[in-house]
Residue frames as qw, qx, qy, qz and C-alpha x, y, z in Angstrom:
[[0.392, 0.647, 0.321, 0.570, -8.34, -19.91, 13.04],
 [0.301, -0.115, -0.223, 0.920, -6.94, -16.49, 13.87],
 [0.112, 0.706, 0.539, -0.445, -9.45, -13.78, 14.74],
 [0.361, 0.608, 0.407, 0.579, -10.70, -11.44, 12.03],
 [0.153, -0.084, -0.170, 0.970, -10.42, -7.66, 12.30],
 [0.231, 0.639, 0.581, -0.448, -13.63, -5.73, 12.90],
 [0.475, 0.859, 0.188, 0.041, -12.72, -3.24, 10.16],
 [0.636, 0.492, -0.131, 0.580, -9.75, -1.29, 8.74],
 [0.202, -0.811, 0.188, -0.516, -9.92, 1.23, 11.58],
 [0.821, -0.517, 0.218, -0.107, -9.43, -1.45, 14.22],
 [0.914, 0.185, 0.029, 0.359, -6.69, -3.09, 12.16],
 [0.349, 0.711, -0.159, 0.590, -4.85, 0.24, 12.03],
 [0.469, -0.755, 0.227, -0.398, -5.17, 0.73, 15.78],
 [0.940, -0.280, 0.183, 0.072, -3.73, -2.73, 16.46],
 [0.770, 0.426, -0.016, 0.475, -0.94, -2.16, 13.94],
 [0.029, 0.853, -0.178, 0.489, -0.05, 1.14, 15.61],
 [0.733, -0.632, 0.219, -0.124, 0.63, -0.68, 18.89],
 [0.921, -0.012, 0.196, 0.335, 3.30, -2.75, 17.14],
 [0.545, 0.554, 0.079, 0.625, 4.89, 0.39, 15.68],
 [0.349, -0.921, -0.174, 0.009, 4.94, 2.56, 18.79],
 [0.689, -0.367, 0.140, 0.609, 8.77, 2.64, 18.77],
 [0.391, 0.302, 0.370, 0.787, 8.51, 4.99, 15.77],
 [0.120, -0.877, -0.464, -0.034, 6.29, 7.55, 17.55],
 [0.182, -0.968, -0.003, 0.174, 7.26, 11.23, 17.67],
 [0.620, -0.273, 0.415, 0.607, 10.27, 10.80, 15.39],
 [0.241, 0.743, -0.062, -0.621, 10.74, 13.62, 12.90],
 [0.042, 0.405, -0.757, -0.511, 12.25, 11.38, 10.23],
 [0.286, 0.210, 0.934, -0.030, 9.25, 9.02, 10.10],
 [0.442, 0.189, -0.239, -0.844, 6.62, 9.22, 7.33],
 [0.531, 0.183, 0.799, -0.216, 3.60, 6.91, 7.14],
 [0.254, 0.258, -0.572, -0.736, 2.70, 5.90, 3.59],
 [0.632, 0.228, 0.625, -0.397, -0.59, 4.34, 2.51],
 [0.064, 0.020, 0.808, 0.586, -1.52, 2.38, -0.58],
 [0.500, 0.220, 0.198, -0.814, -4.93, 3.76, -1.64],
 [0.340, -0.597, -0.040, -0.726, -7.59, 3.21, -1.32],
 [0.817, -0.416, -0.382, -0.117, -7.95, 0.46, 1.28],
 [0.684, -0.032, -0.397, 0.611, -4.66, 1.17, 2.98],
 [0.037, 0.532, -0.073, 0.843, -5.57, 4.76, 3.85],
 [0.639, -0.622, -0.092, -0.442, -7.98, 4.06, 6.77],
 [0.905, -0.242, -0.210, 0.280, -5.40, 1.66, 8.24],
 [0.572, 0.238, -0.139, 0.773, -2.50, 4.08, 7.81],
 [0.179, -0.705, -0.061, -0.684, -4.50, 7.01, 9.18],
 [0.770, -0.616, -0.107, -0.128, -4.82, 5.28, 12.56],
 [0.839, -0.088, -0.091, 0.530, -1.09, 4.52, 12.60],
 [0.335, 0.488, -0.005, 0.806, -0.11, 8.07, 11.67],
 [0.415, -0.750, -0.114, -0.503, -2.39, 9.45, 14.38],
 [0.846, -0.519, -0.068, 0.101, -0.82, 7.31, 17.12],
 [0.774, -0.010, 0.033, 0.632, 2.75, 7.86, 15.91],
 [0.036, -0.901, -0.070, 0.426, 2.20, 11.59, 15.38],
 [0.431, -0.212, 0.587, 0.653, 3.72, 11.22, 11.93],
 [0.385, 0.450, -0.205, -0.779, 2.79, 12.84, 8.59],
 [0.691, 0.259, 0.672, -0.071, 0.62, 10.74, 6.29],
 [0.189, 0.511, -0.522, -0.656, 1.43, 10.37, 2.62],
 [0.864, 0.248, 0.378, -0.223, 0.11, 8.10, -0.14],
 [0.162, -0.402, 0.754, 0.494, 1.95, 6.07, -2.75],
 [0.727, 0.392, 0.087, -0.557, -0.19, 5.51, -5.81],
 [0.097, -0.255, 0.924, 0.266, 0.07, 2.04, -7.34],
 [0.757, 0.184, -0.003, -0.627, -2.40, 0.13, -9.52],
 [0.600, -0.111, 0.792, 0.013, -2.77, -3.63, -9.67],
 [0.404, 0.312, -0.602, -0.613, -2.83, -5.21, -13.14],
 [0.690, 0.007, 0.599, -0.407, -5.68, -7.69, -12.83],
 [0.211, -0.021, 0.899, 0.384, -5.94, -10.75, -15.06],
 [0.439, 0.033, -0.309, -0.843, -8.75, -10.17, -17.61],
 [0.714, -0.210, -0.553, -0.374, -11.84, -12.00, -16.39],
 [0.754, -0.428, -0.422, 0.264, -10.26, -12.48, -12.95],
 [0.140, 0.833, -0.102, 0.525, -9.46, -8.93, -11.83],
 [0.641, -0.733, 0.173, -0.145, -8.73, -9.90, -8.23],
 [0.898, -0.120, 0.201, 0.371, -5.78, -12.01, -9.42],
 [0.010, 0.919, -0.237, -0.314, -2.78, -9.73, -9.96],
 [0.882, 0.322, 0.101, 0.328, -0.48, -10.36, -12.91],
 [0.527, 0.170, -0.092, 0.828, 1.53, -7.30, -11.94],
 [0.166, -0.866, -0.359, 0.307, 1.27, -3.67, -10.92],
 [0.450, 0.527, 0.091, 0.715, 2.29, -0.19, -12.06],
 [0.340, -0.720, -0.294, 0.528, 3.23, 3.02, -10.29],
 [0.245, 0.968, 0.007, -0.054, 3.81, 6.62, -11.32],
 [0.214, -0.770, 0.548, 0.246, 7.22, 7.23, -12.82],
 [0.640, 0.469, -0.533, -0.293, 6.98, 4.37, -15.33],
 [0.210, -0.340, 0.885, -0.240, 7.43, 1.59, -12.76],
 [0.842, 0.034, -0.251, -0.476, 5.99, -1.81, -13.71],
 [0.269, -0.355, 0.875, -0.190, 6.31, -5.06, -11.76],
 [0.728, 0.114, -0.469, -0.487, 5.19, -8.32, -13.38],
 [0.699, -0.284, 0.594, -0.279, 4.20, -11.49, -11.52],
 [0.285, 0.435, -0.768, -0.375, 6.02, -13.94, -13.78],
 [0.182, 0.027, 0.968, -0.173, 4.46, -16.99, -12.12],
 [0.463, 0.526, 0.518, -0.491, 0.93, -15.82, -12.93],
 [0.404, 0.670, -0.287, -0.553, 1.80, -14.57, -16.43],
 [0.181, 0.365, -0.880, -0.245, 3.58, -17.77, -17.48],
 [0.253, 0.112, 0.920, -0.278, 1.09, -20.05, -15.73],
 [0.466, 0.601, 0.500, -0.414, -1.88, -18.51, -17.57],
 [0.538, 0.244, 0.547, 0.594, -0.05, -17.82, -20.84],
 [0.096, 0.907, 0.283, -0.297, -0.81, -14.10, -20.75],
 [0.643, 0.484, 0.200, 0.559, 0.58, -12.19, -23.72],
 [0.359, -0.189, -0.088, 0.910, 2.62, -8.99, -23.61],
 [0.108, -0.354, -0.419, -0.829, -0.13, -7.30, -25.63],
 [0.511, -0.629, -0.561, -0.170, -2.71, -8.17, -22.97],
 [0.554, -0.446, -0.323, 0.625, -0.44, -6.84, -20.21],
 [0.220, 0.006, 0.132, 0.966, 0.10, -3.58, -22.10],
 [0.261, -0.505, -0.524, -0.635, -3.65, -3.14, -22.71],
 [0.573, -0.652, -0.486, 0.097, -4.46, -3.56, -19.02],
 [0.526, -0.295, -0.156, 0.782, -1.52, -1.33, -18.04],
 [0.085, 0.280, 0.281, 0.914, -2.75, 1.49, -20.29],
 [0.434, -0.635, -0.492, -0.408, -6.19, 1.39, -18.69],
 [0.657, -0.583, -0.355, 0.319, -4.76, 1.34, -15.17],
 [0.444, 0.004, -0.011, 0.896, -2.35, 4.18, -16.00],
 [0.143, -0.519, -0.318, -0.781, -5.34, 6.42, -16.72],
 [0.628, -0.661, -0.387, -0.138, -6.89, 5.51, -13.37],
 [0.677, -0.270, -0.226, 0.646, -3.55, 6.12, -11.66],
 [0.224, 0.210, 0.096, 0.947, -3.41, 9.63, -13.13],
 [0.377, -0.621, -0.395, -0.563, -7.06, 10.29, -12.19],
 [0.703, -0.586, -0.366, 0.170, -6.40, 9.35, -8.59],
 [0.543, -0.062, -0.116, 0.829, -3.27, 11.50, -8.48],
 [0.041, -0.406, -0.193, -0.892, -5.37, 14.51, -9.50],
 [0.567, -0.600, -0.433, -0.363, -8.20, 13.59, -7.12],
 [0.748, -0.508, -0.309, 0.293, -6.00, 13.12, -4.06],
 [0.554, 0.073, -0.084, 0.825, -3.30, 15.69, -4.65],
 [0.064, -0.924, -0.363, 0.102, -5.43, 18.82, -4.89],
 [0.228, 0.916, -0.160, 0.289, -3.23, 21.87, -4.28],
 [0.722, -0.644, 0.230, 0.107, -0.89, 20.13, -1.84],
 [0.277, 0.766, -0.578, -0.040, 2.83, 20.14, -2.44],
 [0.880, 0.087, -0.462, 0.064, 4.76, 16.88, -2.56],
 [0.626, -0.734, 0.252, -0.080, 6.33, 15.77, 0.69],
 [0.399, 0.644, -0.648, 0.076, 10.05, 15.09, 0.40],
 [0.927, -0.335, 0.083, -0.148, 10.86, 11.58, 1.61],
 [0.687, 0.484, -0.422, 0.341, 14.53, 11.37, 0.69],
 [0.256, 0.368, -0.637, 0.627, 16.52, 10.39, 3.78],
 [0.542, -0.301, 0.307, -0.722, 13.39, 9.67, 5.83],
 [0.144, -0.037, 0.976, -0.156, 12.13, 6.48, 7.46],
 [0.528, -0.006, -0.365, -0.767, 9.08, 5.16, 5.61],
 [0.361, 0.073, 0.870, -0.329, 6.34, 2.98, 7.05],
 [0.357, 0.087, -0.587, -0.721, 4.43, 1.56, 4.07],
 [0.366, 0.125, 0.773, -0.503, 0.92, 0.35, 4.91],
 [0.432, -0.061, -0.598, -0.672, -1.87, -1.49, 3.10],
 [0.726, -0.250, 0.222, -0.601, -4.96, -3.32, 4.37],
 [0.864, -0.136, 0.485, -0.018, -3.33, -6.62, 3.44],
 [0.124, 0.564, -0.689, -0.438, -1.06, -8.38, 0.96],
 [0.916, 0.198, 0.226, -0.265, -2.29, -11.09, -1.42],
 [0.892, 0.361, 0.031, 0.271, 0.23, -11.68, -4.23],
 [0.560, -0.562, 0.095, 0.601, 2.62, -8.85, -3.35],
 [0.514, 0.430, 0.392, 0.630, 2.69, -7.35, -6.88],
 [0.048, -0.918, -0.222, -0.325, 1.17, -4.02, -5.85],
 [0.583, -0.783, 0.088, 0.196, 3.49, -3.71, -2.87],
 [0.727, -0.129, 0.327, 0.590, 6.58, -4.46, -4.95],
 [0.340, 0.668, 0.316, 0.582, 5.65, -1.74, -7.44],
 [0.303, -0.937, -0.082, -0.152, 5.34, 0.65, -4.51],
 [0.722, -0.546, 0.205, 0.372, 8.73, -0.39, -3.14],
 [0.642, 0.245, 0.341, 0.641, 10.35, 0.09, -6.55],
 [0.087, 0.852, 0.241, 0.457, 8.85, 3.58, -6.72],
 [0.487, -0.873, 0.006, -0.023, 9.94, 4.54, -3.22],
 [0.798, -0.274, 0.196, 0.499, 13.50, 3.28, -3.60],
 [0.484, 0.561, 0.235, 0.630, 13.95, 5.79, -6.43],
 [0.164, -0.895, -0.062, -0.411, 13.40, 8.53, -3.85],
 [0.515, 0.335, -0.569, 0.546, 16.27, 7.27, -1.65],
 [0.609, -0.702, -0.039, -0.368, 14.63, 6.94, 1.78],
 [0.124, -0.619, 0.712, -0.308, 16.74, 6.11, 4.83],
 [0.086, -0.048, 0.987, -0.123, 14.77, 2.89, 5.31],
 [0.578, -0.117, -0.371, -0.717, 11.45, 1.17, 4.59],
 [0.239, 0.008, 0.882, -0.406, 9.21, -0.72, 7.01],
 [0.437, -0.182, -0.625, -0.621, 6.22, -2.62, 5.59],
 [0.196, 0.051, 0.752, -0.627, 3.30, -2.90, 8.03],
 [0.499, -0.109, -0.533, -0.674, 0.07, -4.75, 7.20],
 [0.683, -0.257, 0.374, -0.572, -2.73, -6.41, 9.16],
 [0.866, 0.030, 0.488, -0.102, -2.63, -9.64, 7.13],
 [0.438, 0.672, -0.524, -0.285, -0.37, -11.36, 4.58],
 [0.976, 0.057, -0.208, -0.001, 0.80, -14.87, 3.62],
 [0.682, -0.639, 0.259, 0.244, 3.86, -16.03, 5.60],
 [0.775, 0.191, 0.321, 0.510, 5.83, -16.69, 2.41],
 [0.284, 0.804, 0.143, 0.502, 5.57, -13.06, 1.29],
 [0.433, -0.891, 0.105, -0.093, 6.45, -11.74, 4.75],
 [0.813, -0.355, 0.302, 0.349, 9.56, -13.92, 4.79],
 [0.633, 0.460, 0.276, 0.558, 10.61, -12.72, 1.33],
 [0.024, 0.917, 0.085, 0.388, 10.15, -9.07, 2.30],
 [0.649, -0.743, 0.114, 0.121, 12.20, -9.50, 5.48],
 [0.769, -0.094, 0.304, 0.554, 15.22, -10.24, 3.27],
 [0.417, 0.553, 0.349, 0.631, 14.64, -7.13, 1.14],
 [0.102, -0.786, -0.065, -0.606, 13.73, -4.30, 3.50],
 [0.003, 0.481, -0.577, 0.660, 14.49, -3.05, 7.00],
 [0.217, 0.031, 0.821, -0.527, 11.49, -4.55, 8.80],
 [0.412, -0.252, -0.653, -0.584, 8.13, -6.26, 8.25],
 [0.256, 0.022, 0.672, -0.694, 5.26, -6.02, 10.73],
 [0.499, -0.126, -0.621, -0.592, 2.26, -8.29, 10.07],
 [0.500, -0.265, 0.482, -0.668, -0.49, -9.09, 12.58],
 [0.856, 0.103, 0.431, -0.265, -1.92, -12.18, 10.86],
 [0.145, 0.520, -0.742, -0.399, -0.06, -14.64, 8.61],
 [0.814, 0.110, 0.456, -0.342, -2.64, -17.26, 7.54],
 [0.155, 0.386, -0.794, -0.443, -1.82, -20.05, 5.13],
 [0.331, 0.353, 0.427, 0.764, -3.60, -20.19, 2.82],
 [0.025, 0.226, 0.222, -0.948, -4.83, -16.59, 2.86],
 [0.284, 0.571, 0.763, 0.104, -7.53, -16.98, 0.14],
 [0.146, 0.722, 0.289, 0.612, -8.63, -13.31, 0.12],
 [0.188, 0.180, -0.392, 0.882, -7.82, -10.25, 2.21],
 [0.462, -0.340, -0.112, -0.811, -11.51, -9.49, 2.71],
 [0.762, -0.263, -0.586, -0.084, -11.97, -12.79, 4.53],
 [0.549, -0.113, -0.521, 0.643, -9.95, -11.36, 7.41],
 [0.093, -0.054, 0.187, -0.977, -12.30, -8.42, 8.03],
 [0.184, 0.486, 0.798, -0.305, -15.83, -8.51, 9.39],
 [0.313, 0.875, 0.260, -0.262, -16.50, -5.23, 7.58],
 [0.522, -0.161, 0.458, 0.701, -14.47, -4.85, 4.38],
 [0.349, 0.828, 0.333, -0.286, -16.22, -1.85, 2.86],
 [0.623, 0.480, 0.244, 0.567, -15.12, -0.27, -0.41],
 [0.323, -0.577, -0.100, 0.744, -13.04, 2.78, 0.51],
 [0.414, 0.821, 0.366, 0.140, -14.11, 5.78, -1.61],
 [0.462, 0.436, -0.010, 0.773, -12.14, 8.69, -3.05],
 [0.290, -0.777, -0.074, -0.554, -14.13, 10.97, -0.75],
 [0.816, -0.574, -0.050, 0.046, -13.05, 9.01, 2.32],
 [0.777, 0.078, -0.020, 0.624, -9.41, 9.09, 1.20],
 [0.193, 0.611, 0.027, 0.768, -9.51, 12.87, 0.79],
 [0.537, -0.751, -0.093, -0.374, -11.23, 13.30, 4.16],
 [0.875, -0.410, -0.044, 0.252, -8.65, 11.20, 6.02],
 [0.634, 0.272, -0.001, 0.724, -5.75, 12.94, 4.32],
 [0.049, -0.725, -0.058, -0.684, -7.18, 16.30, 5.36],
 [0.673, -0.691, -0.002, -0.265, -7.41, 15.13, 8.98],
 [0.873, 0.089, -0.314, 0.363, -3.92, 13.62, 9.14],
 [0.601, -0.652, -0.147, 0.438, -1.48, 14.64, 11.93],
 [0.383, -0.521, 0.157, 0.747, 0.32, 18.00, 11.72],
 [0.466, 0.785, 0.133, -0.386, -1.26, 18.74, 8.37],
 [0.059, -0.593, 0.673, 0.438, 1.79, 17.43, 6.51],
 [0.717, 0.263, 0.640, -0.088, -0.19, 15.52, 3.94],
 [0.321, 0.639, -0.401, -0.572, 0.66, 15.05, 0.31],
 [0.955, 0.273, 0.102, -0.053, 1.07, 12.59, -2.52],
 [0.676, -0.410, 0.385, 0.476, 4.59, 11.23, -3.01],
 [0.060, 0.655, -0.374, -0.654, 6.69, 12.78, -5.76],
 [0.084, 0.178, -0.863, -0.466, 6.36, 9.70, -7.97],
 [0.195, -0.372, -0.885, -0.201, 2.71, 9.08, -7.22]]
């Protein structure tokens, strides 16, 4: 069995080593999926000397099994549905819409909490490194990619500590590059790959954003 990460900080430090080719490049922006992706992305941004940004996306959890994603939403009206899960469990459109409405409110709350008085960072024409603490079903990540493509970046690199090999292979056909440190099969749960998988708080997200390199921190225009 592959070794687990001590915590998100260590995972970010290890990920940064694999991304060192992008250091000190003015066109590079590091993007995090809050909340868990922020501590990972912070370490990468610090090593690469790149501005840190966040892309707000909310998973649509299956009622009664919230960890199982039936889809995800992002600011700007983006919704991605996991058809395999929805059809397999017979989930109705009404149920999806009810969950989406609830998560939309949380998405807007987080946007207010994280944005503060900061101005949006323009990412059009820039190289994006999108980071999370891991990928399970890929629904959240795909909602983020759909959001970011609307902003016309020069390219997108997905970098995560752990993800299933099938998802990594799919992503490699869709984006510029995928960097993943662990590709277990089966994955079971992202938390299994961390010795310390603490719940990242809003306060921690705000603190890390405030400490990010060069002070160029903001929330993306669509999130």
